[in-house]
C-alpha positions in Angstrom: 18.9 -17.4 -11.9 22.5 -17.4 -11.2 23.1 -14.2 -13.2 20.6 -12.7 -11.0 22.1 -13.8 -7.7 25.4 -12.5 -9.2 24.0 -9.0 -10.0 22.3 -9.2 -6.7 25.5 -9.7 -4.7 27.2 -7.1 -6.5 24.4 -4.7 -5.9 24.7 -5.4 -2.3 28.2 -5.2 -2.3 28.2 -1.5 -4.0 25.7 -0.4 -1.2 28.1 -1.8 1.4 31.4 -0.3 0.0 29.8 3.2 -0.3 27.8 3.2 2.7 30.8 2.4 4.5 32.9 5.3 2.9 30.8 7.7 4.9 31.6 6.0 8.1 35.6 5.8 7.1 35.8 9.2 6.6 34.0 10.5 9.9 35.4 7.7 12.2 39.0 7.1 12.7 38.8 4.2 15.4 39.7 1.2 13.8 37.7 -1.2 16.3 34.1 1.2 15.5 35.1 0.3 11.9 35.6 -3.2 12.6 32.5 -3.3 14.8 30.3 -1.7 12.0 31.7 -4.0 9.2 30.6 -7.3 11.6 27.3 -6.0 12.2 26.7 -5.4 8.6 27.8 -8.7 7.5 25.8 -10.7 10.7 22.7 -8.4 9.6 23.2 -9.4 5.6 23.6 -13.1 6.8 20.9 -13.0 9.2 18.1 -11.2 6.5 19.5 -13.8 3.6 18.8 -16.8 6.0 15.5 -15.6 6.9 14.0 -15.0 3.5 15.6 -18.6 2.7 13.6 -20.0 5.2 10.2 -18.7 3.9 7.4 -21.8 3.5 5.3 -21.1 0.3 2.9 -23.5 2.0 2.5 -21.1 4.8 2.7 -17.6 3.5 3.5 -14.3 5.3 4.7 -14.7 9.1 6.0 -12.5 11.6 9.6 -13.5 10.9 8.9 -12.5 7.5 7.8 -9.2 8.5 10.0 -9.0 11.0 12.8 -9.4 8.5 11.2 -7.1 6.0 11.0 -4.3 8.2 14.8 -5.0 9.5 15.9 -5.2 5.7 14.1 -1.7 4.7 15.1 -0.1 8.1 18.9 -1.4 7.2 19.2 -0.9 3.5 17.1 2.2 2.6 19.3 4.4 4.9 22.4 2.4 3.0 20.7 3.2 -0.5 20.5 7.3 0.9 24.6 6.9 2.0 25.4 5.2 -1.6 23.4 7.7 -3.6 25.5 10.7 -1.6 29.0 9.0 -1.6 28.5 7.7 -5.5 27.6 11.0 -6.2 30.4 12.6 -4.2 33.0 10.3 -6.3 31.6 11.2 -9.5 32.5 14.9 -8.7 35.8 14.0 -7.3 37.1 12.1 -10.7 35.6 14.6 -12.6 37.8 17.2 -10.7 40.4 14.6 -10.7 40.5 14.6 -14.4 40.1 18.7 -14.8 43.2 18.9 -12.4 45.2 16.9 -14.9 44.8 18.2 -17.9 44.4 21.8 -17.0 45.7 22.6 -14.0 48.8 20.0 -13.0 51.6 20.9 -15.3 53.8 17.9 -13.6 50.9 15.3 -15.2 49.9 13.6 -12.0 46.4 13.1 -11.4 45.2 14.9 -8.2 41.9 13.9 -7.3 40.5 15.3 -4.4 39.8 13.4 -1.1 36.3 12.7 0.6 34.9 15.8 2.0 34.1 15.2 5.6 30.9 17.2 5.5 29.3 15.1 2.7 29.6 12.1 4.9 28.0 14.3 7.6 25.1 15.5 5.2 24.9 12.0 4.0 24.5 10.5 7.4 22.1 13.3 8.4 19.6 12.4 5.3 20.2 8.5 5.9 18.7 8.7 9.5 15.4 10.4 8.2 14.2 7.4 6.5 15.9 5.3 9.3 14.2 7.0 12.1 10.8 7.0 9.6 11.1 3.2 9.2 11.0 2.7 13.4 8.1 4.9 13.5 6.3 3.5 11.3 6.6 0.1 12.5 5.9 1.3 16.3 3.1 4.1 15.7 2.4 4.6 11.8 0.8 1.1 11.5 -2.0 2.3 13.7 -2.1 6.0 13.2 -5.6 5.7 11.5 -7.0 8.7 9.7 -10.4 9.7 8.8 -10.5 11.6 5.5 -13.4 12.9 4.4 -14.5 13.5 0.4 -17.6 15.4 -1.3 -17.9 14.6 -4.6 -20.5 16.4 -6.9 -22.7 14.8 -9.6 -25.2 16.8 -11.9 -27.4 13.4 -12.3 -27.3 12.2 -8.5 -31.0 11.4 -7.8 -32.5 14.0 -5.5 -32.7 12.0 -2.7 -29.5 10.9 -2.8 -28.1 14.5 -2.2 -26.0 14.2 0.9 -25.6 10.4 1.1 -22.8 9.2 3.0 -20.8 6.1 2.7 -17.9 5.0 4.6 -15.4 2.7 3.0 -12.8 0.4 4.3 -10.6 -1.7 2.5 -7.1 -4.1 2.8 -7.7 -4.7 6.3 -5.1 -7.8 6.2 -6.1 -9.4 9.5 -3.3 -12.0 9.5 -0.9 -8.9 10.0 -2.6 -7.6 13.1 -0.5 -7.8 16.6 -2.5 -5.4 18.9 -6.3 -5.6 19.8 -6.7 -2.5 21.5 -5.6 -0.4 18.7 -8.0 -2.4 16.2 -10.4 -1.9 18.8 -10.2 1.9 18.4 -10.0 1.8 14.7 -13.5 0.1 14.9 -14.9 2.6 17.2 -13.6 5.5 14.6 -15.4 3.8 12.2 -18.6 3.6 14.4 -18.7 7.4 15.1 -18.9 8.4 11.3 -22.2 9.4 10.6 -22.7 7.5 7.1 -25.7 5.9 5.4 -23.7 3.0 4.0 -20.5 1.2 4.8 -18.7 -0.5 1.9 -15.6 -2.9 2.5 -13.6 -2.9 -0.6 -11.6 -6.5 -0.3 -8.9 -8.3 1.3 -10.0 -9.1 4.7 -7.0 -11.8 5.0 -3.4 -12.3 3.9 -4.1 -15.5 2.7 -5.9 -18.1 5.2 -9.4 -17.5 6.6 -8.2 -18.6 9.9 -6.2 -15.5 10.5 -9.6 -13.4 10.8 -10.8 -15.7 13.3 -9.4 -14.0 16.7 -10.9 -10.7 15.0 -14.4 -11.8 14.5 -16.0 -10.5 17.5 -13.9 -7.3 17.1 -15.1 -6.4 13.3 -18.4 -7.8 14.2 -18.9 -4.5 16.2 -19.2 -2.1 13.2 -22.6 -1.0 13.5 -25.4 -1.4 11.1 -26.1 1.2 8.6 -29.7 2.0 7.3 -28.9 1.5 3.5 -26.6 -1.8 4.5 -22.8 -3.3 4.8 -21.5 -4.4 1.6 -18.0 -6.0 0.5 -16.1 -7.4 -2.4 -13.2 -9.7 -2.8 -9.4 -8.4 -3.1 -6.3 -10.3 -4.9 -5.4 -11.9 -1.4 -8.9 -13.5 -0.6 -8.4 -15.9 -3.6 -5.2 -17.9 -1.7 -3.4 -17.6 -4.6 0.0 -16.5 -2.9 0.8 -19.9 -1.2 1.4 -23.1 -2.3 -1.5 -25.5 -1.0 -1.4 -29.6 -0.5 -4.3 -29.7 -2.9 -6.9 -27.9 -4.8 -9.5 -29.3 -2.6 -8.0 -27.4 0.5 -7.7 -24.1 -1.4 -11.2 -23.9 -2.6 -12.3 -25.1 0.9 -10.0 -21.7 2.3 -11.7 -19.4 -0.5 -15.2 -20.8 0.5 -14.2 -20.0 4.3 -12.9 -16.5 3.3 -16.1 -15.5 1.5 -17.8 -17.0 4.7 -16.0 -13.9 6.6 -17.7 -11.4 5.3 -21.2 -12.5 5.9 -19.6 -13.6 9.8 -18.9 -9.8 10.4 -22.0 -8.4 8.8 -21.5 -7.8 5.6 -22.9 -8.5 2.1 -20.4 -10.2 -0.4 -21.2 -9.1 -3.6 -19.9 -11.4 -6.2 -20.0 -9.9 -9.6 -23.7 -8.7 -9.0 -25.6 -5.9 -8.1 -28.3 -4.8 -5.5 -30.1 -1.3 -5.8 -30.5 1.0 -3.0 -33.7 2.6 -2.2 -34.3 5.8 -0.8 -37.5 7.6 -1.0 -38.6 7.5 -4.9 -35.2 7.3 -5.8 -32.8 4.5 -6.6 -29.0 3.9 -7.2 -27.4 0.6 -8.2 -24.4 -0.7 -6.1 -22.3 -3.1 -8.4 -19.4 -5.2 -6.8 -16.9 -7.4 -9.1 -14.6 -9.6 -7.9 -11.2 -9.1 -8.0 -9.8 -7.7 -11.6 -6.1 -6.5 -11.5 -3.5 -5.8 -14.5 -0.8 -8.2 -13.1 -3.5 -10.1 -10.4 -6.2 -12.3 -10.6 -9.2 -11.5 -12.9 -12.1 -12.8 -11.8 -13.8 -9.5 -12.1 -17.0 -9.5 -14.8 -17.9 -6.3 -15.0 -20.6 -6.9 -17.8 -22.1 -10.0 -15.6 -22.2 -7.7 -12.4 -24.0 -4.8 -14.2 -26.3 -6.9 -16.0 -30.1 -5.3 -16.2 -28.2 -2.2 -14.9 -29.3 0.6 -17.5 -27.0 3.2 -18.6 -29.1 6.3 -16.7 -29.1 4.5 -13.4 -26.1 6.2 -10.9 -24.0 3.7 -10.3 -21.5 3.2 -7.4 -18.9 0.5 -8.3 -16.7 -1.8 -5.9 -13.4 -2.9 -7.6 -10.7 -3.9 -5.6 -7.7 -3.3 -8.0 -7.9 0.6 -9.3 -6.0 -0.5 -12.6 -9.4 -2.2 -13.5 -11.0 1.5 -13.2 -8.1 2.6 -15.6 -8.3 -0.6 -18.4 -11.9 -1.3 -18.5 -14.5 0.8 -16.0 -13.7 4.4 -16.7 -14.4 4.2 -20.9 -17.2 1.6 -19.8 -20.3 2.5 -22.1 -22.7 2.2 -18.9 -21.0 5.1 -17.6 -20.2 4.1 -13.8 -20.2 7.3 -11.9 -18.0 6.2 -8.9 -15.8 3.5 -8.3 -14.4 2.9 -5.1 -11.1 0.7 -4.9 -8.1 0.2 -2.8 -5.1 -2.4 -3.1 -2.2 -0.2 -3.5 -1.7 0.9 0.7 0.4 3.7 -1.0 2.8 1.3 -0.8 2.5 2.3 2.8 5.6 4.3 2.4 5.5 8.1 1.0 5.1 11.5 1.4 1.9 13.3 1.9 0.7 17.0 3.0 -2.9 16.8 2.2 -3.9 19.4 -0.5 -0.6 20.3 -1.3 1.7 17.4 -2.4 1.7 13.4 -2.6 4.4 10.9 -3.5 5.0 7.2 -3.2 6.6 4.5 -5.4 3.3 3.0 -5.5 2.8 6.1 -8.3 5.3 4.5 -10.9 3.0 1.1 -10.5 -0.5 2.7 -10.6 -1.8 6.0 -12.2 -4.5 5.8 -9.4 -2.7 5.0 -6.2 -4.4 7.0 -3.3 -7.5 9.3 -3.1 -9.8 10.6 -5.8 -9.5 11.0 -9.4 -11.6 12.1 -12.3 -11.7 11.7 -16.0 -14.6 12.8 -18.3 -16.8 13.3 -15.1 -16.3 9.6 -13.9 -14.6 9.1 -10.4 -12.8 6.6 -8.5 -11.6 6.9 -5.1 -8.3 4.6 -3.9 -8.4 3.8 -0.2 -4.9 3.9 1.2 -5.8 0.4 3.6 -7.0 -0.3 6.8 -4.2 -2.8 7.4 -0.8 -3.5 6.6 1.3 -6.4 4.6 5.0 -7.3 4.3 6.4 -4.3 6.0 5.0 -4.0 9.2 4.6 -0.1 9.5 3.4 2.8 7.6 5.5 6.0 6.7 3.9 9.0 5.6 0.6 7.1 4.0 -1.5 6.2 7.1 -4.3 4.1 7.4 -7.5 5.2 6.1 -11.1 5.5 7.0 -13.0 7.2 4.3 -16.2 9.1 4.3 -17.3 10.0 0.8 -20.6 12.4 0.6 -22.6 12.2 -2.4 -23.5 15.7 -3.7 -26.2 16.7 -6.4 -24.5 19.6 -8.6 -21.4 20.6 -10.7 -17.8 20.2 -9.2 -16.7 23.1 -8.3 -12.8 23.0 -9.3 
């Protein structure tokens, strides 16, 4: 613990030292530089103090989200500056060595001074994440996108050709702070022409009471001809806080399960339901959360008991790592899995159809959008809400509409 603290302190000092070099190269007014140092110290003290006050019995609070946002706004740009200024120092030292051994006959070291334009470039690049993070907090977190995806299956039952599914995931109602924006998002859901809606977990951050102010709003999600179904996410188990007793934890969990029913969704707990259309049917299977590094309550075999290999299957499983480790190679052949969980880290770069990047891709093999392997698909919803960082940059909140088509995928 002490070693970790020392390493963390050294890292912060390293970042502060190098980010300061950019300002010192460009600004010569002493009072401005002193003011910068004082503000930096005060911000660091505030961030450390705020995180030290986190109450494990309460969980995420507005103060926690504010501090997380502030920390990212301060230190992501400074990390960019540090990389650039440290890179310049490597160049300067290298140039100094060359000067010493090759060009400088006097034998004195001649390390070049810092270049002003490098500091200007560094500050310009650092401004990009700084402004983006501000935008993400005030606009991005409610900038809902409807993403439509068509998937072809050779063995899709004829009656389900053109069947549409709306998917939402990761609501995290305890983070909301704008009723008007949430009401708009519900209207957007209701505008989509779909046959069924599926909700793939995380209705709250931790406590059932977080959803109480939003029950009426989410109850406005219209009825669908073929139903409204849901599964649990990792946050629905209330495992990220310290509970006074197991009884209270259990009561909260039972209350969270009831929330889904209170907004009109049938919660599937390691079980399935057949969706009948005309003479054909598909199996809708819902497992509890199964995560590589999170709670493993999902029981795929139990949920699909009595479902045959020949049945066309749509599976709801909150964490996409479940698809990677258990589902995609399962002998029962789960045609389409719908997941969420990753949020795309709420931070990344996405140019639809051309480029997609986020830190999430270094943690999850499937982290946003559609993936296929051996004719089996998983779609990872980018999430409806937000958690920890109170914003979204590049990876926007998502409402998905998936159309099932009979035939071979043209790609």
